[in-house]
N, C-alpha and C positions, 0 to 999 in steps of 0.2 A: 613778236606776239601771239600769242593764238588763242583758239577760245573753248575753257571748260568746261566739262560735261561732267556728272557724277551721277550712274545709275545705280539701281537697287538689284540685289540676284532677282536673276526671273526677269530682266529687262534684256533682249537683245538690240543694239543702238546701232548695228552693221548697218542697213539700210540705210539711216540718216545721214553716220559717217559719207560712207559713200555717195549720197546724195549732197551732203553738205562738200567735200574735194571735189564732186565734181560743177560746184557750183559756185567758188569762192575757196580757188587755189589760192591766194593770195594773203586767205587769213586759215591756219588748219586748226582743226579742231583736237582738243584731245580731250580721252574719254579713261575714266578709270571706274568699277565699280568699287563698291560702300558695304558695310554692313549696316540692318535696318534700323537700327535702335545710331546711328552715326550719320543719316543720312542728309540732315538737316548742318550737320556741324560744319562742316565748311563751305558750306553754303552763304552762310550769314557771318562765319568772319574772313567773306572777301576774296578764301581758296578756288573757288572755284564760278562760274557766272552760272550757273545753270545745274537744274538737278529731275531726272526719274523719279521718282520718289512712290513710297505705298501707303496709299490713304490708311489711317487720317494725320493729321499733322498739323504743329502750331503753327498760321497761316499770318499771323499778324506782322508786315512789313514783306511781302509776298504779293505777285502774280503768281494765280495758281489754275490751272488747265485742267478738270478731269479729262483723262483719255481713256484706257481699255478697261473691264470690269476681266476678271478673272474666278474659275468655277473653282470654289471650297471641296477638296476632297479630305481623307480621313487616311493617315499613313498608317497600315497594321504591321505588324510580322508578319511573314507568309505565312506561318502554319495556323498564323487567328482563325476563329471557328466563320468568323466573318469575312476571309479573306478572297473569294471565290464569289463575295457577293457583286450582282451588275451595280448597286445602287444601295444606300442607306440612307438614313432618317438621326436625326439627332437624335430622337429618343432609343433608338434603336442601342448608342451608347450610352446609355444610363447605368452604372453601378462600374464601368469599364474602367481600367485606370489611365488616368495621362501622364501621359511621362514627360518630366520634367522638361520645359522650354529652354531655352539656351541662344543665348546672343548669335552663333554662328546655326543656319535651319541645317548644314551638313550633321551639325554633333547631334540636334531633337533628331532625326531620324537613328542616328547608330545608335540613340536611346533607344528609341521605338525597338529595333534591331535586335536591344539585344532583350527586350522582354517587358520593360520598364511598361508599358503602357502606347497607347493612342498616338497622334498626333492630328489638327486636323491644319492642315497648311496651304495656301492655294496652290492649282495646277500646276504652277510653272515651276514652283520650287522645288514639288516633288521631281516631278519628270527634269530637272536641272541636275538634284540629285539621286537620281536613279539608283536604285542598289537591288540585287536580285532577292537579299531575304528579308525585304519589306515591299507590302502592295498598294497600292491607290484608290480607293476605289469613293467617287466621284457623290457629294452627300447633298441630297436632294433639297432638304429646308434649312441650308446652312445660307446666312448672308453672302453673298461674292466680296473679293475686295476689289479694290481697286488703284490705280495708275492715275499720276498726275505728274505733269511737267511745270516747275517753279522755277524761280528767279526770285531778286530780290527788287522792289520797287523803283529802289534810287539807280539800277544797272539795267535799265528798261532803255535802248535804244537803237538807233537802224541796227545793228549789228545781231542784237538778242532777236528783235523781230523776225528779221530772214529766217533761224535757225525755228523760231513757232510755226511761221510758214513753213516751212521744209518739212518738217511734223505733221500737219495738217493739212498735209497735203499740197499746198499753194503754191502754183509755179512762177518759174523766174518774172513774170509777161501781168500777174495778175496782183493786186491790190491787197488789205486787211478788209476793203470794202468789201470784195469778192464772198468773204468766207459769212456763211450763216450759220453764224453765234449759235454754243452749245447751248442748251439746255438743261438743268439740272432735272430727276427724273418729276422729282413735286412740279414744278413748270411746264414741262414735258404733258404730263396730263392732264395739268390744267387746261394746255392751249387743244391736246386733242379732242376733249371733254366743249369745249369751247363751242369750235370748229364742227363738231357732229349737231351741237344745237340752233348751231347758224342752219348747216345745211338740213337740217330736217326741218327749221320755217320756212326755210327755201320752197321746200317743197311744197309741203299745206296739200288743202285739199282731199278727199274720201279715195280715189286709187292713188297716191303718193302715201295715204297713213294705211292704204293695205300693204302696199309695198315695206312702208316702218315696220310693217304685225310680222312681216314675209324674214324681214333681217332681223327679228328677234328672236324669229327660232331657230334662224341660224344660230343665232348670239345663243343661244339656249343649247342647240346640238353637240355646239363647239364645249359650253363648258358641263356638261354631259358625261362629254368626253375624256374631260383633263380628271372625272369625279371619279373615273370608270377605273383611271390611271392610276388615283390614289388608294382608288381601292386592291385595285391588284400589289402597291407596294405595301398597304396595309395585311394584305391577305401573307405578303409573302414574308412582314417582320413574324409577324403571327407564330409564323409554321418557324422557325429561326428561335426564337421563346420557346416554343414545344421543344426543337432538338436539345 
């Protein structure tokens, strides 16, 4: 008997495999890499017990825990005019041809190298299939992708939960109740805003109101710094278009 795990390209499960083997020598963990377009097939058919997938996926009948985000990059031929840029924006790619996306990311990058166009991929994929004739440039305004751990609702037993605990950093002595549930970005933002309002109400008074104004100035300064950075990026894009 073994616990079976699938993972998509760009995920490196070795640390969890090591942790599992140290904790559960009685239950081997078998892992296999699958293509992204097949990431749920074996899970839903019962061939495997868990899977690291790249979102979005159809989650009906599944437990899903979002884990980490992946930076988006644009893969370009080494001789492309933008190949030496430190960062690009999606607008910079207007009018540029896109390479045909293939089920195998390595083949997509092969087409990029052949000069068919650019490809937007997670940084982990570009790093995994790194080539001398292709460069990966970060995209400042491209939405990141996210990796999640999924398993079938009917397969939610103690062994599955123990592996979930390994991934989430629970020790052998801790329990599920010790974890802080992960919030979605929207819920996390609402929670943070509510906490700020509660803190401001608790402070009250003229002195603390003055402190609030000072804090506001700090926020404005930080916001201004961000706008300055965007301005530099825009000017860089302008110079590129001038070329």
